[in-house]
Structure formats: structure tokens, C-alpha cells
N, C-alpha and C positions, 0 to 999 in steps of 0.2 A: 496510557491506560484510560485516560478520560474519554478518548474516542471510542474505545471498546465499551465503556460504561454507558455511552449514549445509544448504543445499538439496541433495538428491540429484541432481537433473537441472538443467541450465542452462535458465533461462527464455528463451523466444524474445523476449519483450518485457518491459521493466520500466517500469511507468507510475508517474510521480512528479509532484508538484506543483512550483510555481515555487521552493520552498525548496531543491530539489536541482538547480537550473539552474546548473551550472558545467561548464566544459569538462573539468576534471579528472575529475569524476564520470562524465560521458558517455564519456570515453576509457576509464575503468576498466570500464564496462559493455561497450563495444565489444571490449575485450581479452578479455572472458569469453564472447564470441560471443552477447551479448544486445543487442537493439536498444533504446536508450533512447527512451522516449516522454515527453519533457520539453519543453514549449514554452519558447522563449527569453524572457528578461526584456525589458522595453521598451527598455532601453539596450544590448542585445546584438544581434549580427548574427543574421539568420535561420538556423535550423538545421532539419534534417530531423526532422519530428515527424508521424507519421501521425495525422491529425485524427480518424479513426474510432475509434482506440484511446483517445485522450485524451477524446473525447466521452463514452465509457462509464465514465469514472473516477468520475463522480458516483454510480454505483450502489454502489460500495464506500464512498464517503463517507456516503451515506444509510444504509447498513447500520451503520456505526460510530456514526452519530448515534442510531439506534434502540437499539443495544446499550448506549450510554451512558445511556439512560433508566434502566437498572438501576443502582442506587446502588453495588452491589459492583463493577461494571465501571468506572464512572466514577471512583470513588475508589481503586480497586485495593486493597481491603481484604485480599485474599488474600496470604499470605506467600510461598508457593512458586509456581513457574511452573506446576506441574501442577494445583494447585487453581485458579489464575487461569484457565487454559485451560478447565477444566471449567465454571467459572461462565460463561465466554463461550459454550461449547457449549450450556449450559442456556438462556441468554438467546437465542441464535440459534434454538434449537428452539422456544421459546415464541413468538418472532416469526414463525417459519414457520407454526406452528399457527394463530396469529391471522389470518394472511393466507391 
């Protein structure tokens, strides 16, 4: 929740994987006027989850997989947040140039 608190604007949708599938987390998102896009676990009752939004989650997962090919990103060598985000930006730019 600390990351959501740091955002300037409230996101319309918050897409998460099954690790965040809890009613408490969903209710916290609804109270912030964000719509949770978290599919239910197999042992849970069905919940509203827009399939089109969750289907595109793999794009973010694929990007992180590509960024982690960079050793500095995968092992988080950088000591400060500013230097770590700059390494991520360089890795993303290199990925964009390659494609």
C-alpha cells in the first residue's frame, strides 16, 4: 500500500497476480476508488475481475523478465533507489532500441 500512497493520482485499475488475492486487499483498493484486477484463487468465491485487463498483465511480466537479463537489475547491485531506477531506465532503453 505504501507504493499506492506515493502515487500522485489514484489509478483506475490495479492489476495484481494471485499473491494479492485477499478480500482485505481488494477492499482497500475499492476504498481508494481503484478497481482491483485480481482473479480469485481456486478455493475462493468468484469475484469481479475484468478479463481484458488481466489478460494484458503478461506484457508487464515479460518486460520485467527482459530487464532481469541485466545482471545489475536482477541482483540489485545499486545501493540507492535513484541509481537503481537509472539502471532500470538504461535497461529499458536498450530493450526498446533492440526491438
